[in-house]
C-alpha positions in Angstrom: -15.1 14.6 117.1 -15.1 12.1 114.3 -12.5 9.4 114.2 -9.9 9.2 111.3 -11.9 6.2 109.9 -15.1 8.3 109.9 -13.5 11.2 108.3 -11.9 9.2 105.4 -15.3 7.4 104.8 -17.3 10.7 104.8 -14.7 12.3 102.4 -14.8 9.4 100.1 -18.6 9.8 99.7 -18.3 13.5 99.4 -15.9 12.9 96.5 -18.5 10.9 94.7 -17.8 7.3 95.6 -20.8 5.1 96.4 -19.0 2.5 98.9 -16.0 2.8 101.0 -14.5 0.3 103.6 -11.1 0.1 105.3 -9.2 -3.1 105.9 -5.6 -3.9 107.3 -3.0 -4.3 104.7 -2.6 -8.1 104.9 -2.0 -10.5 102.0 -5.2 -11.7 100.2 -6.9 -14.6 101.9 -7.5 -16.0 98.5 -3.8 -16.1 97.5 -3.5 -19.8 97.5 -6.5 -20.1 95.3 -5.1 -17.6 92.9 -1.9 -19.6 92.7 -3.9 -22.6 91.9 -5.7 -20.7 89.2 -2.2 -19.6 87.7 -1.1 -23.2 87.7 -4.1 -24.4 85.9 -3.3 -21.9 83.0 -6.5 -20.2 83.4 -4.9 -16.8 83.0 -4.0 -17.5 79.3 -1.9 -14.8 77.7 -2.0 -12.6 80.6 1.5 -13.9 81.6 2.3 -10.7 83.7 -0.2 -12.1 86.3 2.5 -14.9 87.0 5.5 -12.8 87.1 7.4 -13.2 90.3 7.7 -9.5 91.0 3.8 -9.2 90.9 3.4 -12.4 93.1 5.8 -10.8 95.5 3.5 -7.7 95.8 0.5 -9.9 96.5 2.2 -11.9 99.2 3.3 -8.8 101.0 1.9 -5.3 100.3 5.0 -3.7 101.9 6.7 -4.6 98.5 4.2 -2.2 97.0 4.4 0.5 99.7 7.0 0.2 102.5 5.4 0.5 105.8 1.6 0.3 104.4 -0.8 -0.4 107.2 -4.2 0.0 105.6 -6.2 -0.2 102.5 -9.1 2.0 101.9 -11.3 0.3 99.2 -13.9 2.3 97.3 -16.6 1.4 94.9 -18.3 3.5 92.2 -21.6 2.5 90.7 -21.9 2.3 86.8 -25.4 1.4 86.2 -26.8 3.9 83.7 -29.8 3.1 81.2 -31.5 0.2 79.7 -31.0 0.0 76.0 -34.0 0.5 73.8 -35.8 -2.8 73.0 -34.1 -4.8 70.4 -30.8 -2.7 70.2 -28.6 -5.3 72.2 -29.9 -8.1 70.3 -29.8 -6.6 66.9 -27.4 -8.9 65.0 -26.3 -5.8 62.8 -24.9 -4.2 65.8 -21.9 -5.1 68.1 -22.3 -5.4 71.8 -20.2 -3.6 74.4 -20.1 -4.4 78.1 -22.0 -1.6 80.0 -19.0 -0.4 82.0 -17.4 0.7 78.8 -20.3 2.7 77.3 -18.7 6.1 78.0 -15.6 7.7 79.6 -12.9 5.6 80.9 -13.4 4.9 84.6 -9.7 5.2 85.4 -9.8 8.9 84.4 -12.7 9.4 86.9 -11.5 7.4 89.8 -7.7 8.0 90.0 -7.8 11.8 90.5 -10.5 11.3 93.3 -8.4 8.7 95.1 -5.5 11.1 94.8 -7.5 13.9 96.4 -8.7 11.5 99.0 -5.0 10.9 99.9 -4.3 14.7 99.9 -7.2 15.1 102.4 -5.8 12.4 104.7 -2.4 14.0 104.5 -3.9 17.4 105.6 -5.2 15.8 108.8 -1.9 14.4 109.8 1.1 16.0 111.7 3.6 13.9 109.7 4.3 13.1 106.0 1.9 10.5 104.4 3.1 7.6 102.2 0.3 6.3 99.8 -0.4 4.5 96.6 -3.4 4.5 94.5 -4.7 1.7 92.3 -7.8 1.2 90.0 -7.3 -2.4 88.8 -3.9 -1.8 87.6 -1.8 -3.0 90.6 -0.8 -6.4 91.9 -3.6 -6.6 94.3 -6.4 -9.2 94.5 -8.8 -6.3 94.8 -12.2 -8.2 95.1 -10.8 -10.1 98.1 -9.5 -7.0 99.8 -12.8 -5.3 99.0 -14.7 -8.3 100.6 -12.5 -7.9 103.7 -13.4 -4.2 103.8 -17.1 -5.2 103.8 -17.9 -4.1 100.3 -19.5 -7.4 99.3 -18.9 -11.2 98.7 -17.3 -13.0 95.8 -20.0 -14.7 93.7 -19.9 -17.9 91.8 -19.3 -15.8 88.7 -16.0 -14.4 90.5 -17.5 -10.9 90.7 -17.7 -8.9 93.8 -21.4 -8.7 94.7 -23.0 -6.2 97.1 -26.2 -7.4 98.5 -27.9 -4.1 98.1 -26.2 -3.0 94.9 -25.5 -6.0 92.8 -22.0 -6.1 91.0 -22.2 -3.1 88.7 -19.5 -0.9 90.4 -15.8 -0.3 89.9 -13.2 -0.8 92.6 -10.3 1.3 93.5 -7.8 1.2 96.3 -5.8 3.7 98.3 -2.9 2.1 100.2 -1.8 4.2 103.2 0.9 3.9 106.1 -1.8 4.9 108.6 -3.8 2.7 111.0 -7.6 3.1 111.2 -10.6 1.5 112.8 -11.2 -1.4 110.4 -14.4 -2.8 108.8 -15.5 -6.3 108.9 -16.4 -8.7 106.0 -20.2 -9.2 105.4 -21.4 -12.5 106.7 -24.6 -14.5 106.1 -24.9 -13.6 102.5 -23.8 -15.4 99.2 -25.0 -17.2 96.1 -26.7 -20.2 97.8 -27.7 -22.8 95.3 -28.1 -20.4 92.5 -26.2 -21.1 89.4 -27.8 -18.7 86.9 -24.5 -17.0 86.1 -22.9 -20.3 85.4 -25.5 -21.5 83.1 -25.7 -18.1 81.3 -22.1 -18.2 80.1 -22.0 -18.8 76.4 -18.7 -20.3 76.2 -18.8 -22.5 79.4 -16.0 -20.4 81.0 -16.6 -21.7 84.6 -15.1 -25.0 85.2 -16.6 -24.9 88.6 -18.2 -22.3 90.8 -16.0 -19.4 91.8 -13.4 -20.4 89.2 -13.2 -18.6 85.8 -11.1 -20.1 83.0 -10.3 -16.8 81.3 -9.1 -18.4 78.2 -12.8 -19.2 77.5 -14.2 -15.9 78.7 -15.5 -13.4 76.1 -14.2 -10.5 78.0 -10.8 -12.1 77.7 -11.2 -13.1 74.2 -12.3 -9.6 73.1 -10.0 -7.5 75.3 -7.0 -9.3 76.6 -6.2 -11.8 73.9 -3.9 -10.0 71.4 -3.9 -12.7 68.7 -6.2 -15.2 67.0 -9.4 -16.1 68.7 -9.8 -19.8 68.8 -12.2 -20.9 65.9 -14.2 -23.1 68.1 -15.1 -20.3 70.5 -16.1 -17.7 67.7 -19.5 -19.1 66.9 -20.3 -18.9 70.8 -19.4 -15.2 71.2 -22.6 -13.8 69.6 -22.3 -10.1 68.8 -20.0 -9.1 71.9 -17.3 -6.8 70.5 -15.9 -5.5 73.8 -16.3 -7.3 77.0 -19.3 -9.3 78.1 -22.0 -9.0 80.8 -23.6 -12.5 80.2 -22.7 -13.9 83.8 -23.8 -10.7 85.5 -27.2 -10.0 83.7 -29.0 -13.0 85.3 -27.7 -12.6 88.8 -30.6 -12.1 91.2 -28.7 -9.5 93.2 -28.7 -7.2 90.1 -32.2 -6.2 90.9 -30.7 -4.0 93.5 -28.4 -2.2 91.3 -28.4 1.6 91.8 -28.3 3.9 88.8 -25.2 5.9 89.1 -25.0 9.7 89.7 -21.8 9.8 87.6 -22.7 11.6 84.4 -19.4 10.6 82.8 -20.6 6.9 82.6 -23.8 7.5 80.6 -23.6 6.8 76.9 -24.4 9.8 74.6 -26.4 7.6 72.3 -27.2 3.8 71.8 -24.4 3.6 69.4 -21.9 3.8 72.0 -23.4 0.7 73.7 -24.3 -1.3 70.6 -22.3 0.2 67.7 -23.4 -0.8 64.2 -21.0 -3.5 62.9 -20.8 -1.8 59.5 -19.3 1.2 61.1 -16.8 -0.9 63.1 -15.8 -2.9 60.1 -15.0 0.3 58.3 -12.8 1.8 60.9 -9.2 2.8 60.0 -6.7 3.9 62.5 -7.6 7.6 62.5 -11.3 6.9 62.7 -10.9 4.6 65.6 -8.8 7.0 67.5 -11.3 9.8 67.0 -14.2 7.7 67.8 -12.9 6.0 71.0 -10.8 8.8 72.5 -11.4 8.8 76.3 -13.2 5.3 76.1 -12.0 2.1 77.7 -12.2 0.6 74.2 -9.2 2.6 73.0 -6.9 0.2 75.0 -7.4 -2.7 72.5 -6.5 -0.7 69.4 -8.2 -0.7 66.0 -7.1 -4.2 64.8 -8.4 -6.1 67.7 -11.8 -4.2 67.7 -12.3 -4.8 64.0 -11.1 -8.4 64.6 -14.1 -8.7 67.1 -16.5 -7.0 64.8 -15.6 -9.5 62.1 -16.5 -12.4 64.5 -19.8 -10.7 65.3 -20.6 -10.1 61.7 -19.8 -13.8 60.9 -22.3 -14.8 63.7 -25.0 -12.3 62.4 -26.4 -14.5 59.6 -26.6 -11.1 57.6 -25.1 -11.7 54.2 -25.1 -7.9 53.7 -21.9 -8.0 55.5 -20.1 -10.1 52.8 -18.7 -7.5 50.6 -16.9 -5.6 53.4 -15.7 -8.8 55.0 -14.4 -9.9 51.6 -12.7 -6.6 51.1 -11.1 -6.8 54.7 -9.9 -10.4 54.0 -8.1 -9.4 50.9 -6.9 -5.9 51.7 -6.7 -4.9 55.2 -3.2 -4.2 56.4 -3.7 -6.3 59.6 -3.0 -10.0 59.2 -5.3 -10.4 62.4 -8.1 -8.7 60.6 -7.7 -10.5 57.4 -7.8 -13.9 59.2 -11.0 -13.3 61.1 -12.7 -11.5 58.2 -12.0 -14.5 56.0 -13.6 -16.8 58.6 -16.6 -14.7 58.9 -17.1 -14.3 55.2 -16.9 -18.1 54.9 -19.3 -18.5 57.7 -21.9 -16.3 56.1 -21.5 -18.0 52.7 -22.8 -21.2 54.1 -25.8 -19.6 55.9 
């Protein structure tokens, strides 16, 4: 008869996850490094990361779920399609990180993790306490995933599986149940490779395995709510939501597996590389309609148009001048007006 560990792993795969491992509910082994990262200010405006209540959860998972014994960590591939030649580098288009090309992964993963918990509950002769997270809780999830055997943390701080690369989402199911546990992978890593560090347009890695989020394009386009530092804007290229620059050159990506999850496939190239003219013309209603069900909806219309202004300013295409001038003078958002004025001035001196 299969063990409880074997049953939960088989069920996770049946539910559509591609990776699953189980690890004891212990504090992250990288907690001290994380605290040093916070002390250096590399978290920027993400002040919630340094809140004492969140740090308490990271130090002791019982604060999250009293009596917790185990974490089942799952991975779900999101590699889909290669964009047609010239699309991603077209200066008239914005560029979106490939994880956000279609449906919001939270909506895909959370119900499946809840279903996994329900299955576990049905196997037990007692009540089950559980908690589900998909990058929303106070967990250092990449470290826990590594302890569960799902890969190793690379120099770009991403979790890398030696047979899948790093294009997969992580989710966690905290349980008050003991299992047979997996071991971390050993004998694999980045070696002397530094391709990811060299590829970063904004020099966001002060050293290997350390990310200065305040210089990261993903942070600047998603997490930063206010003004993008002017000195970083010219380095951002045409990224308007997230960035894949440090993942694309990684040698392990040659093993990335195309996902079977249809929800992650873009319906057309415009979802992956939307025309900047269309983004610059968005009002609140158009933004809500276009990005309903997409991860992009979380940043709101103003931040997306802010990002599009920066991309347009980096395009060398003076065709954007009229709409940028109009945004600079008339947009209701001060954030948009500021970045539109910068972009228009940058194009005028091309």
